[in-house]
C-alpha positions as CSV (number, residue, x, y, z in Angstrom):
1,M,19.2,-14.7,26.7
2,S,19.7,-11.0,27.6
3,E,16.9,-8.5,26.8
4,A,17.2,-6.5,23.6
5,I,18.3,-2.9,23.9
6,V,16.4,-0.4,21.8
7,Y,16.7,3.3,21.1
8,L,14.0,5.7,22.0
9,N,14.2,9.5,21.9
10,G,17.9,9.8,22.7
11,E,18.2,6.9,25.0
12,F,19.3,3.3,24.8
13,L,17.2,1.2,27.1
14,P,15.8,-2.4,27.6
15,L,12.9,-3.1,25.3
16,S,10.6,-3.7,28.3
17,E,11.2,-0.2,29.5
18,A,10.6,1.6,26.2
19,K,7.2,3.4,26.3
20,V,5.5,6.1,24.2
21,P,2.6,8.3,25.3
22,V,-0.9,7.2,24.0
23,L,-1.3,10.6,22.3
24,D,1.7,10.0,20.1
25,R,0.4,10.6,16.5
26,G,2.0,7.3,15.4
27,F,-0.4,5.5,17.7
28,I,-3.5,7.7,17.2
29,F,-3.2,8.3,13.4
30,G,-0.4,6.1,12.1
31,D,1.3,9.4,11.4
32,G,4.9,8.4,10.7
33,V,7.3,6.6,8.5
34,Y,9.8,3.8,8.9
35,E,12.8,2.1,7.4
36,V,14.3,-1.4,7.6
37,I,18.1,-1.7,7.2
38,P,20.0,-4.9,7.1
39,A,23.5,-5.2,8.6
40,Y,25.9,-7.9,7.6
41,S,28.7,-8.7,10.1
42,G,28.0,-5.3,11.8
43,R,28.2,-3.4,8.5
44,L,25.1,-1.4,7.6
45,F,23.8,-2.3,4.2
46,R,23.6,0.6,1.7
47,I,23.2,3.0,4.6
48,D,23.3,6.1,2.4
49,E,20.5,4.8,0.2
50,H,18.4,3.9,3.2
51,L,18.8,7.3,4.8
52,Q,18.0,9.0,1.6
53,R,14.8,6.9,1.3
54,L,14.0,7.8,4.9
55,Q,14.5,11.5,4.1
56,N,12.2,11.2,1.0
57,S,9.5,9.6,3.1
58,L,9.8,12.3,5.8
59,D,9.7,15.0,3.2
60,A,6.6,13.5,1.6
61,V,4.6,13.5,4.8
62,R,6.2,16.8,6.0
63,I,7.9,15.5,9.2
64,R,11.1,17.2,10.1
65,N,14.1,14.8,10.1
66,P,15.2,14.9,13.7
67,Y,18.8,13.8,12.9
68,S,21.6,14.5,10.5
69,N,23.0,11.5,8.6
70,A,26.0,11.5,10.9
71,E,23.7,11.4,13.9
72,W,21.6,8.5,12.4
73,L,24.8,6.6,11.8
74,Q,25.9,7.1,15.4
75,V,22.5,5.8,16.7
76,L,22.4,2.8,14.4
77,T,26.0,1.7,14.9
78,G,25.5,2.1,18.7
79,L,22.4,-0.1,18.5
80,L,24.3,-2.8,16.6
81,K,27.0,-2.8,19.3
82,K,24.5,-3.2,22.1
83,N,22.7,-6.1,20.2
84,P,25.6,-8.2,18.8
85,A,24.6,-10.7,16.1
86,E,26.2,-12.1,13.0
87,D,23.6,-10.3,10.8
88,S,20.9,-7.9,12.0
89,S,17.9,-6.1,10.8
90,I,17.3,-2.6,12.1
91,Y,13.8,-1.2,12.2
92,L,13.6,2.5,12.8
93,Q,10.4,4.6,13.0
94,V,9.8,8.4,13.1
95,T,6.4,9.8,14.0
96,R,5.3,13.3,14.0
97,G,5.3,13.3,17.8
98,V,2.9,13.8,20.8
99,A,0.0,16.2,20.5
100,K,-3.6,16.7,21.2
101,R,-5.7,14.6,18.9
102,D,-6.4,16.8,15.8
103,H,-6.1,15.9,12.2
104,A,-4.2,19.2,11.5
105,F,-0.5,19.2,12.0
106,P,0.5,20.4,15.5
107,A,2.9,23.3,15.8
108,N,6.3,23.0,17.5
109,V,6.1,19.2,18.1
110,T,9.1,17.0,18.5
111,P,9.2,13.9,16.4
112,T,9.3,10.5,18.2
113,V,12.3,8.3,17.2
114,F,12.4,4.6,17.9
115,A,14.8,2.0,16.6
116,M,15.5,-1.7,17.4
117,A,17.8,-4.4,16.0
118,N,16.8,-8.1,15.6
119,P,18.8,-11.0,14.2
120,L,18.4,-11.1,10.4
121,V,17.1,-14.3,8.9
122,T,17.3,-14.3,5.1
123,T,16.5,-16.8,2.4
124,D,18.9,-19.8,2.6
125,E,19.6,-22.2,-0.3
126,K,17.1,-24.8,1.0
127,T,14.3,-22.2,1.3
128,F,15.2,-20.8,-2.1
129,N,15.0,-24.2,-3.7
130,Q,11.5,-24.8,-2.3
131,G,10.2,-21.4,-3.5
132,V,6.8,-20.1,-2.4
133,A,3.3,-19.8,-3.6
134,A,1.6,-16.4,-4.3
135,I,-1.8,-15.1,-5.3
136,T,-2.8,-12.0,-7.3
137,R,-5.0,-9.3,-5.7
138,D,-6.3,-5.9,-6.7
139,D,-4.1,-3.2,-5.4
140,S,-6.5,-1.5,-3.0
141,R,-3.9,0.8,-1.3
142,W,-3.5,4.6,-1.5
143,Q,-1.7,6.6,-4.2
144,H,1.6,7.2,-2.3
145,C,3.0,3.7,-2.0
146,N,6.5,5.1,-2.5
147,V,6.3,6.6,1.0
148,K,7.4,4.1,3.6
149,A,4.6,5.0,5.9
150,I,3.7,3.1,9.1
151,T,0.0,3.0,8.0
152,L,0.2,-0.5,6.6
153,L,-3.3,-1.8,7.3
154,A,-4.1,-2.3,3.6
155,N,-0.8,-4.2,3.1
156,I,-1.6,-6.3,6.2
157,L,-5.0,-7.3,4.9
158,L,-3.6,-8.1,1.4
159,R,-0.8,-10.2,2.9
160,Q,-3.2,-12.0,5.2
161,S,-5.4,-12.9,2.3
162,A,-2.4,-14.7,0.8
163,I,-1.8,-16.5,4.1
164,D,-5.5,-17.5,4.3
165,A,-5.1,-18.9,0.7
166,G,-2.1,-21.0,1.7
167,A,0.4,-18.7,0.0
168,A,3.3,-16.5,1.1
169,E,2.6,-13.3,-0.7
170,A,0.0,-11.3,-2.6
171,I,1.1,-9.8,-5.9
172,L,-0.8,-6.6,-6.5
173,I,-2.5,-5.4,-9.7
174,R,-3.7,-1.9,-10.4
175,N,-5.5,-1.0,-13.6
176,D,-4.2,-4.4,-15.0
177,D,-0.6,-3.5,-14.3
178,V,1.6,-5.3,-11.8
179,T,2.9,-3.0,-9.0
180,E,4.5,-5.0,-6.3
181,G,3.9,-7.5,-3.5
182,A,2.1,-6.7,-0.3
183,A,5.6,-6.7,1.4
184,S,8.0,-7.1,-1.6
185,N,9.0,-6.0,-5.0
186,V,8.3,-8.2,-8.0
187,F,10.4,-9.5,-10.9
188,I,9.5,-11.7,-13.8
189,V,11.6,-13.4,-16.5
190,S,10.0,-13.6,-20.0
191,K,12.0,-15.1,-23.0
192,G,15.2,-14.6,-21.0
193,V,14.6,-11.0,-20.1
194,I,14.2,-9.9,-16.5
195,K,11.5,-7.3,-16.0
196,T,10.5,-5.3,-12.9
197,P,8.0,-2.4,-12.6
198,P,9.6,1.0,-12.8
199,K,9.8,3.2,-9.8
200,S,6.7,5.4,-9.3
201,A,4.3,6.6,-6.6
202,L,2.6,3.2,-6.8
203,L,5.4,1.1,-5.4
204,L,8.1,1.2,-2.8
205,P,11.6,1.9,-4.2
206,G,13.2,-1.1,-2.7
207,I,16.9,-1.0,-1.9
208,T,17.3,-4.7,-2.5
209,R,15.3,-4.3,-5.7
210,D,17.8,-1.7,-6.9
211,L,20.7,-3.9,-6.0
212,I,19.3,-6.8,-8.0
213,V,18.9,-4.5,-11.0
214,E,22.6,-3.4,-10.6
215,L,23.9,-7.0,-10.2
216,A,22.0,-8.1,-13.2
217,Q,23.4,-5.2,-15.3
218,S,27.0,-5.7,-14.0
219,H,26.8,-9.4,-15.0
220,K,25.3,-8.7,-18.4
221,L,22.0,-10.2,-17.7
222,P,19.2,-8.5,-19.8
223,I,16.9,-6.6,-17.5
224,E,14.3,-3.9,-18.1
225,E,12.5,-1.6,-15.6
226,V,9.2,-1.6,-17.5
227,T,5.4,-1.8,-16.8
228,F,3.9,-5.2,-17.5
229,S,0.3,-6.6,-17.2
230,K,-1.3,-9.3,-15.2
231,D,-1.4,-11.4,-18.4
232,A,2.4,-11.0,-18.7
233,L,2.8,-12.0,-15.1
234,L,0.7,-15.2,-15.5
235,A,2.6,-16.1,-18.7
236,A,6.1,-15.5,-17.2
237,D,8.7,-18.2,-17.3
238,E,9.9,-17.1,-13.8
239,I,8.5,-14.9,-11.0
240,W,10.5,-13.7,-8.0
241,I,9.8,-11.4,-5.1
242,S,12.5,-9.4,-3.3
243,S,13.0,-7.5,0.0
244,S,15.7,-7.0,2.6
245,T,14.8,-10.3,4.3
246,K,13.6,-12.3,1.3
247,E,16.5,-11.1,-0.9
248,I,15.5,-13.2,-3.9
249,M,12.6,-15.6,-3.5
250,P,11.2,-17.6,-6.4
251,V,7.5,-17.9,-6.8
252,V,6.8,-21.4,-8.0
253,K,3.0,-21.3,-7.9
254,L,0.7,-18.4,-8.7
255,D,-3.1,-18.5,-8.1
256,G,-2.8,-22.3,-7.7
257,K,-0.9,-22.9,-11.0
258,S,2.8,-23.8,-11.5
259,V,5.1,-21.1,-12.7
260,G,7.3,-22.5,-15.4
261,N,8.1,-26.1,-14.4
262,G,7.2,-25.4,-10.7
263,Q,10.8,-25.0,-9.7
264,P,13.1,-22.0,-9.3
265,G,14.2,-21.0,-12.8
266,P,17.8,-20.7,-14.1
267,V,17.9,-16.9,-14.1
268,A,16.8,-16.8,-10.5
269,R,19.3,-19.4,-9.5
270,K,22.1,-17.4,-11.3
271,L,21.2,-14.1,-9.6
272,F,20.7,-15.8,-6.2
273,G,24.3,-17.1,-6.5
274,I,25.5,-13.6,-7.5
275,F,23.6,-12.0,-4.6
276,Q,25.2,-14.5,-2.1
277,D,28.7,-13.7,-3.5
278,Y,28.0,-10.0,-3.1
279,K,27.0,-10.6,0.5
280,R,30.1,-12.6,1.3
281,E,32.3,-9.9,0.0
282,L,30.4,-7.3,2.0
283,K,30.6,-9.3,5.2
284,A,34.4,-9.8,4.6
285,I,34.8,-6.1,4.5
286,G,32.7,-5.7,7.7
287,R,34.9,-8.1,9.7
C-alpha cells in the first residue's frame, strides 16, 4: 500500500516527510483550528458550508485565513486526487504559526497549514441496527464550543470516560440542558417530534446536523431546534448522535438503561434511509 500524500505549507509530500517546528503554536499552545470534510466519490461534501465554518473559527481566534476559498478548493481537490478512494475524509488544520513561546499573539507570523485525506468509514446498516451505548456527563468544556479549536483535551477526557464505562459517547449536560456529545451533535424524538439543541456558543454547528434538520424538514418530519433538559433526554423515545463519520447513529442505551425498546426507533430508521438516498444521489453526481 502506497504512503499517504499530505499537504503542508504549500507542498504535497509523503506523510513520513511532513514535519513542523517544535515552536509551532499549535504544538506549544494548541493555538489553532481544524475542519473535517467528507468527500463522496471525489465530491467534497458541502464545501461552502465547511469553508464558512473554518472562516468563522479563524475569525473567532483571530488567525488570518491563509487562503481564499478558491485556493482551498484547489488544495483539497489536489489532495483527493493524490489519495484516491471511493469516499474520503479530509482533515485540515490551521495554526497561528511558528514563534517564540509567549502567550501574546506574535506579530507578522505565517499560519501553518496542514491537510490529509483518509478513507471514510461511515455508519453502515448493520452498525446502525446495533446502535450504541452512551453516558451523560457534566459539560466541563470552555465557553466557545462553536469554535472548532484543536484544543480538544476536555472532549478527549469526556469521550474516554464513555469508553471506560463501556459506551461509545458522552452526552454533555450544562446547567441541566443538553448541549452535544463529546464528538457529536445530539437529537431526541419525543412524542413523534425530533428535537436538537439550537446553535449557540455552547456547541459545534455541525454540518451533518444541519443536513439532518434540512432532510427532516423537506420530508415533512416534525423537527424543532430547541433547548431540552437532561430529564427530557432520559425520557426520550429515541436518541441519536450525528457527525460527518457517524452520520446518524442511534443510542439504544443511556446510563445503563434502554432507550425506548432498546432498538433503533422508527424515526431514526426513516431518516437513516433518507440520508443514504441523499448520499447515493450526491455520489452519482460526483462520478
